[in-house]
PLY file of the C-alpha trace (Angstrom):
ply
format ascii 1.0
element vertex 408
property float x
property float y
property float z
element edge 407
property int vertex1
property int vertex2
end_header
-77.43 86.98 -184.86
-79.87 88.62 -183.10
-82.63 87.40 -185.53
-81.51 83.79 -184.93
-81.34 84.25 -181.28
-85.21 85.33 -181.35
-86.28 82.40 -183.24
-84.03 80.10 -181.16
-86.16 81.43 -177.90
-89.63 80.83 -179.59
-88.48 77.53 -180.70
-87.28 76.84 -177.41
-90.41 77.46 -176.02
-92.40 75.52 -178.38
-90.18 72.60 -177.18
-90.71 73.13 -173.75
-94.54 73.02 -174.16
-94.14 69.14 -174.86
-91.74 68.74 -172.24
-92.62 70.79 -168.84
-88.65 70.31 -167.70
-87.62 71.44 -170.51
-87.37 75.27 -169.83
-86.00 75.97 -166.45
-86.33 79.85 -166.53
-87.95 82.11 -168.92
-88.34 86.09 -168.56
-88.44 87.35 -172.04
-91.32 88.91 -173.77
-94.49 87.10 -172.57
-96.07 87.32 -176.25
-93.07 84.71 -177.37
-94.77 82.10 -175.63
-97.14 79.82 -177.76
-100.18 81.33 -177.77
-102.27 78.15 -178.45
-102.46 74.57 -176.68
-99.77 72.33 -178.21
-101.63 69.07 -177.80
-99.61 65.75 -178.16
-96.26 65.67 -179.69
-96.90 63.82 -183.26
-95.06 63.22 -186.55
-96.42 66.37 -187.99
-94.96 68.13 -184.86
-91.90 66.76 -185.25
-91.31 67.89 -188.76
-92.17 71.82 -188.51
-89.91 71.76 -185.30
-87.13 69.84 -187.00
-87.66 72.02 -190.05
-87.23 74.80 -187.92
-83.95 74.16 -186.10
-82.14 72.70 -189.11
-83.09 76.04 -190.79
-81.84 77.97 -187.85
-78.32 75.96 -188.00
-78.15 76.79 -191.56
-78.16 80.39 -190.76
-75.74 79.97 -187.99
-73.46 78.49 -190.76
-73.98 81.27 -193.00
-72.82 83.37 -190.08
-69.78 81.50 -189.38
-67.36 83.78 -192.00
-68.48 86.96 -189.64
-65.86 88.65 -188.55
-66.55 88.82 -184.89
-65.53 89.96 -181.79
-64.23 87.30 -179.09
-67.30 87.64 -177.25
-69.44 87.76 -180.42
-67.55 84.41 -181.05
-68.42 82.85 -177.55
-71.94 84.20 -178.37
-72.32 82.16 -181.35
-70.48 78.78 -180.28
-72.75 78.94 -177.47
-76.33 79.71 -179.62
-75.12 76.79 -181.92
-74.64 74.34 -179.26
-77.99 75.28 -177.60
-79.65 74.59 -181.24
-77.94 71.34 -181.21
-79.37 70.62 -177.94
-82.58 71.84 -179.23
-82.39 69.28 -182.32
-81.24 66.47 -179.99
-84.43 67.17 -177.50
-86.65 67.09 -180.70
-85.39 63.75 -181.89
-85.92 62.34 -178.56
-89.33 63.96 -178.30
-90.31 61.77 -181.53
-89.29 58.44 -179.96
-85.60 58.57 -180.49
-83.55 56.55 -177.92
-79.77 57.68 -177.55
-76.98 56.02 -175.27
-76.25 57.52 -172.08
-72.77 58.80 -174.23
-74.36 59.85 -176.97
-77.23 61.77 -175.11
-74.29 63.24 -172.89
-72.27 64.64 -175.44
-75.68 65.74 -177.58
-77.23 67.69 -174.95
-74.48 68.74 -172.58
-71.48 69.00 -174.87
-69.36 66.25 -172.70
-68.01 62.95 -172.68
-68.38 61.16 -169.61
-65.17 59.25 -168.04
-66.35 55.59 -166.97
-65.06 54.21 -163.69
-65.01 50.58 -162.80
-65.78 48.94 -159.47
-62.22 49.20 -158.70
-62.09 52.94 -158.56
-64.62 52.89 -155.88
-63.46 49.98 -153.98
-60.19 51.95 -153.10
-62.06 54.73 -151.45
-64.64 52.19 -149.56
-61.57 50.45 -148.48
-59.95 53.64 -146.98
-63.73 54.53 -145.43
-63.57 50.84 -144.13
-60.19 51.71 -142.29
-61.54 55.19 -140.43
-65.01 54.70 -139.81
-65.95 54.22 -136.44
-67.56 50.45 -135.49
-67.70 47.23 -137.54
-69.95 45.90 -140.28
-70.80 47.29 -143.88
-69.11 50.49 -144.63
-72.40 52.28 -145.77
-74.15 51.31 -142.53
-71.04 52.74 -140.77
-71.11 55.50 -142.66
-74.58 56.48 -142.40
-74.44 55.85 -138.65
-71.39 58.25 -138.24
-72.75 60.90 -140.45
-76.18 60.95 -138.17
-74.14 62.78 -135.68
-74.08 65.63 -137.80
-77.73 66.10 -139.09
-78.99 69.33 -138.75
-81.82 69.10 -136.58
-85.02 70.16 -138.36
-85.96 73.22 -136.03
-82.55 74.02 -136.77
-82.34 74.46 -140.49
-83.78 78.04 -140.81
-81.25 79.53 -138.65
-78.33 77.40 -140.06
-79.13 78.26 -143.53
-79.37 81.58 -142.81
-76.04 82.11 -141.67
-74.57 79.96 -144.27
-76.19 82.31 -146.73
-75.20 85.51 -145.26
-71.82 84.34 -145.28
-71.61 83.07 -148.90
-73.04 86.18 -149.64
-70.65 88.05 -147.76
-67.80 86.60 -149.76
-69.54 86.51 -152.97
-69.74 90.30 -153.27
-66.54 91.21 -152.29
-65.19 89.91 -155.67
-68.31 90.52 -157.91
-70.47 93.29 -158.18
-74.25 92.02 -158.11
-77.27 93.89 -159.77
-78.66 95.94 -156.68
-81.89 94.65 -156.41
-80.75 90.95 -156.62
-82.36 88.54 -154.03
-84.00 85.50 -153.27
-86.21 84.02 -150.97
-85.99 79.65 -149.51
-88.56 77.58 -148.93
-88.47 74.12 -147.28
-90.05 71.04 -149.08
-90.95 67.45 -149.42
-91.61 64.54 -152.31
-88.89 65.92 -154.75
-86.49 63.93 -156.60
-83.85 66.56 -155.99
-82.15 67.61 -152.78
-82.44 71.73 -153.67
-83.19 73.84 -156.59
-83.07 77.37 -157.80
-86.05 78.64 -159.38
-84.87 81.76 -161.28
-87.65 83.93 -161.89
-86.15 87.04 -163.84
-85.57 90.43 -162.39
-82.57 89.09 -160.27
-84.86 87.32 -158.13
-84.45 83.37 -157.24
-87.03 81.17 -155.19
-84.92 78.34 -153.70
-86.10 75.19 -152.57
-84.74 72.75 -150.13
-85.98 69.54 -149.81
-86.46 67.77 -146.44
-87.24 64.31 -147.20
-83.89 62.91 -146.21
-81.44 63.99 -143.73
-79.73 67.21 -143.91
-76.00 67.09 -142.60
-74.10 70.36 -141.55
-72.16 70.21 -144.19
-74.92 70.56 -146.89
-75.65 74.25 -145.58
-72.62 76.16 -147.24
-72.83 73.24 -149.97
-76.75 74.33 -150.56
-75.81 77.70 -149.82
-73.14 78.67 -152.46
-74.56 75.98 -155.05
-77.87 77.48 -155.20
-77.47 80.87 -154.20
-73.76 82.84 -154.12
-71.55 82.48 -155.92
-73.70 79.68 -157.85
-77.26 79.66 -159.62
-78.51 82.64 -158.29
-75.71 84.70 -159.45
-75.16 82.88 -162.16
-78.35 83.46 -163.62
-78.53 87.18 -162.26
-75.39 88.26 -164.18
-76.31 86.65 -167.59
-79.67 88.50 -167.16
-78.00 91.89 -166.30
-74.89 91.73 -168.67
-76.12 89.77 -171.68
-80.24 90.28 -171.69
-80.74 93.84 -169.95
-77.42 95.65 -171.17
-76.68 93.94 -174.44
-79.95 92.64 -175.09
-78.94 89.12 -176.41
-82.52 87.63 -176.55
-81.14 84.35 -176.15
-79.99 84.98 -172.64
-83.99 85.32 -171.58
-84.49 81.34 -171.59
-82.44 78.78 -169.63
-83.05 75.37 -171.15
-82.27 72.75 -168.45
-81.31 69.83 -170.95
-78.33 71.98 -172.74
-74.91 72.74 -172.45
-75.75 75.55 -170.20
-76.54 73.29 -167.71
-73.42 71.84 -167.26
-71.62 75.12 -167.08
-74.44 75.92 -164.21
-73.66 73.15 -162.25
-70.24 73.06 -162.91
-69.49 76.66 -161.52
-72.00 76.47 -158.83
-69.68 73.20 -157.30
-66.53 74.85 -157.97
-67.62 78.03 -156.44
-67.87 76.51 -153.24
-64.09 75.99 -153.45
-63.85 79.33 -154.69
-65.73 81.01 -152.11
-64.18 79.21 -148.94
-60.20 78.44 -150.03
-58.25 75.87 -148.14
-59.76 75.30 -144.88
-61.80 78.46 -144.59
-64.97 76.22 -144.77
-64.18 73.79 -141.99
-63.34 76.90 -140.07
-66.47 78.47 -140.21
-68.69 75.35 -139.87
-66.97 74.28 -136.69
-66.99 77.88 -135.35
-70.41 79.11 -136.43
-72.75 76.56 -138.00
-72.15 73.49 -135.68
-72.83 75.72 -132.47
-76.13 77.07 -134.22
-77.06 73.40 -135.12
-76.42 72.46 -131.51
-73.71 69.88 -132.90
-70.74 68.84 -131.34
-67.77 69.15 -133.02
-65.70 66.66 -131.18
-65.49 64.38 -134.10
-65.33 67.21 -136.87
-61.66 66.49 -138.53
-62.83 62.67 -138.80
-66.21 63.86 -140.55
-64.35 66.10 -143.07
-61.86 63.25 -143.89
-64.85 60.96 -144.59
-66.35 63.87 -146.67
-63.07 64.28 -148.62
-63.49 60.27 -149.60
-66.78 60.24 -150.19
-66.10 62.96 -153.34
-64.43 60.17 -155.27
-67.76 58.22 -155.14
-69.81 60.74 -156.60
-69.12 59.08 -160.23
-70.90 55.79 -158.96
-74.02 57.82 -159.47
-73.00 58.43 -163.36
-72.14 54.60 -163.75
-75.96 53.79 -162.24
-77.12 56.46 -164.69
-75.18 54.71 -167.74
-76.06 51.37 -167.08
-79.69 51.91 -166.16
-80.38 54.49 -169.17
-78.28 51.87 -171.66
-80.90 49.34 -170.57
-78.22 46.93 -168.82
-79.57 47.28 -165.20
-83.16 47.13 -164.12
-84.22 49.50 -161.27
-83.17 47.04 -158.25
-79.66 46.31 -159.98
-79.18 50.12 -159.70
-80.23 50.72 -156.39
-77.97 47.96 -155.11
-75.24 49.75 -157.46
-75.95 52.79 -155.45
-76.09 51.53 -152.03
-72.88 49.39 -152.71
-70.81 51.91 -154.52
-72.24 55.17 -153.72
-72.89 54.39 -149.90
-76.16 55.59 -149.94
-79.08 54.51 -148.19
-82.14 52.84 -149.74
-84.36 55.54 -149.32
-81.52 57.86 -150.76
-80.61 55.24 -153.59
-84.33 55.26 -154.42
-84.47 58.65 -154.57
-81.77 59.47 -156.73
-82.82 56.47 -159.34
-86.09 58.86 -159.47
-83.86 61.63 -160.38
-82.04 59.61 -163.05
-85.86 58.66 -164.51
-86.89 61.82 -164.85
-83.85 63.78 -165.45
-81.66 61.38 -167.07
-78.20 61.71 -168.46
-78.30 65.39 -166.27
-76.71 63.92 -163.46
-73.31 64.05 -165.16
-73.39 68.05 -164.78
-72.55 68.00 -161.16
-69.28 66.19 -161.37
-68.31 66.07 -164.75
-69.19 69.92 -164.94
-67.32 70.41 -162.14
-63.92 68.91 -163.26
-64.44 70.59 -166.24
-64.70 74.41 -164.71
-62.19 73.40 -162.00
-59.49 72.36 -164.79
-60.35 75.30 -167.10
-59.67 77.78 -164.06
-56.87 76.29 -162.40
-54.82 75.78 -165.91
-55.32 79.54 -166.33
-53.79 80.70 -163.12
-56.84 80.43 -160.46
-55.33 78.50 -157.74
-55.36 78.50 -154.22
-52.20 80.50 -154.34
-53.59 83.03 -156.60
-57.35 83.46 -155.25
-57.73 86.71 -156.78
-57.08 85.29 -159.95
-59.46 82.50 -159.49
-62.35 84.89 -158.79
-61.83 86.94 -161.95
-61.83 83.58 -163.94
-64.96 82.17 -162.03
-66.76 85.66 -162.57
-66.29 85.79 -166.30
-67.53 81.98 -166.54
-70.56 83.41 -164.82
-71.28 86.63 -166.83
-70.23 85.34 -170.65
-71.44 82.84 -173.15
-69.91 79.74 -172.45
-69.93 76.10 -173.54
-68.51 72.63 -171.78
-66.30 72.09 -175.30
-64.70 75.69 -175.32
-63.39 75.28 -171.80
-61.30 72.15 -172.54
0 1
1 2
2 3
3 4
4 5
5 6
6 7
7 8
8 9
9 10
10 11
11 12
12 13
13 14
14 15
15 16
16 17
17 18
18 19
19 20
20 21
21 22
22 23
23 24
24 25
25 26
26 27
27 28
28 29
29 30
30 31
31 32
32 33
33 34
34 35
35 36
36 37
37 38
38 39
39 40
40 41
41 42
42 43
43 44
44 45
45 46
46 47
47 48
48 49
49 50
50 51
51 52
52 53
53 54
54 55
55 56
56 57
57 58
58 59
59 60
60 61
61 62
62 63
63 64
64 65
65 66
66 67
67 68
68 69
69 70
70 71
71 72
72 73
73 74
74 75
75 76
76 77
77 78
78 79
79 80
80 81
81 82
82 83
83 84
84 85
85 86
86 87
87 88
88 89
89 90
90 91
91 92
92 93
93 94
94 95
95 96
96 97
97 98
98 99
99 100
100 101
101 102
102 103
103 104
104 105
105 106
106 107
107 108
108 109
109 110
110 111
111 112
112 113
113 114
114 115
115 116
116 117
117 118
118 119
119 120
120 121
121 122
122 123
123 124
124 125
125 126
126 127
127 128
128 129
129 130
130 131
131 132
132 133
133 134
134 135
135 136
136 137
137 138
138 139
139 140
140 141
141 142
142 143
143 144
144 145
145 146
146 147
147 148
148 149
149 150
150 151
151 152
152 153
153 154
154 155
155 156
156 157
157 158
158 159
159 160
160 161
161 162
162 163
163 164
164 165
165 166
166 167
167 168
168 169
169 170
170 171
171 172
172 173
173 174
174 175
175 176
176 177
177 178
178 179
179 180
180 181
181 182
182 183
183 184
184 185
185 186
186 187
187 188
188 189
189 190
190 191
191 192
192 193
193 194
194 195
195 196
196 197
197 198
198 199
199 200
200 201
201 202
202 203
203 204
204 205
205 206
206 207
207 208
208 209
209 210
210 211
211 212
212 213
213 214
214 215
215 216
216 217
217 218
218 219
219 220
220 221
221 222
222 223
223 224
224 225
225 226
226 227
227 228
228 229
229 230
230 231
231 232
232 233
233 234
234 235
235 236
236 237
237 238
238 239
239 240
240 241
241 242
242 243
243 244
244 245
245 246
246 247
247 248
248 249
249 250
250 251
251 252
252 253
253 254
254 255
255 256
256 257
257 258
258 259
259 260
260 261
261 262
262 263
263 264
264 265
265 266
266 267
267 268
268 269
269 270
270 271
271 272
272 273
273 274
274 275
275 276
276 277
277 278
278 279
279 280
280 281
281 282
282 283
283 284
284 285
285 286
286 287
287 288
288 289
289 290
290 291
291 292
292 293
293 294
294 295
295 296
296 297
297 298
298 299
299 300
300 301
301 302
302 303
303 304
304 305
305 306
306 307
307 308
308 309
309 310
310 311
311 312
312 313
313 314
314 315
315 316
316 317
317 318
318 319
319 320
320 321
321 322
322 323
323 324
324 325
325 326
326 327
327 328
328 329
329 330
330 331
331 332
332 333
333 334
334 335
335 336
336 337
337 338
338 339
339 340
340 341
341 342
342 343
343 344
344 345
345 346
346 347
347 348
348 349
349 350
350 351
351 352
352 353
353 354
354 355
355 356
356 357
357 358
358 359
359 360
360 361
361 362
362 363
363 364
364 365
365 366
366 367
367 368
368 369
369 370
370 371
371 372
372 373
373 374
374 375
375 376
376 377
377 378
378 379
379 380
380 381
381 382
382 383
383 384
384 385
385 386
386 387
387 388
388 389
389 390
390 391
391 392
392 393
393 394
394 395
395 396
396 397
397 398
398 399
399 400
400 401
401 402
402 403
403 404
404 405
405 406
406 407
């Protein structure tokens, strides 16, 4: 597989020269990158790239009879699915438009459950009962959450405390590369809330977007999701265990639009629960982060009840993407839906639509990915009652080649 893996990396880098978002990270040999300007994607480019990916898939088919170890089988499945994502991306660059459902399956190896309005109305009705004040639920929600906004001059100290706690909890269960580290930058005018730019050599740059209000719960969310035990740990362990130690070169590149991203986002979101089981997160936030942010915790219990209910509304974002990308809704209809059923402000809904436009079906990776990871770990014994087993299974997902289909 090593020969196929090298060709896969070079093919991925070539595809990435036609889409700046496709290659999320690369820390392999620099001379593997395309040496000349690629120009515009055209039919001749399509023919060459499509022939290359088909040839690699044929080589993989020929390897399917190889008597492999369990880890090698995982590697095979991973590489095969990544190549299918490459093939899909080549088609899309050539002008092929897939439905939301087809694209999610082809790029992320996942089926996306459908949720109708009634599903979201149940949660919104519950929020209507418990939120203070009268009027639209969305307006009351934003007003209530405003009490828990981290002041901009407190962001750094709050995030640093959250990062320190997340790392402390992670290293008790996962051995990290000795030199791992990351820096944090605060940015504006981005379509996402935060981003981990993995640079290789176990180092990340984490950017936090301050365009929209950042509430107190987001400190742990982002510290864990982007840092420990999320993206930073995931990328560092893959580089350490598979690229550096085993010299599996396919792990020198991270394709954003591929099944790897569903695993990455799913583990990053579920990692928050792994690091802070039960009420430990709420306890830490109340005792440490609230005072650092200068926030009053008198209504914190209601705040956490609201947040728990809000989780159900995350799937409204998937439905917005589904209908927008399938051409059923225009921009205004999509924004209206996000405001009504995702309970976003107009500004936040517009920002989310910007994300859909740029990253398309990637939106499913956060909740569908978490559901797949959570179900896999818990059905294999990684429950609240057995936290050590949960950490063991979680670490394995971060350290080995995995595909969404392989976790079902």
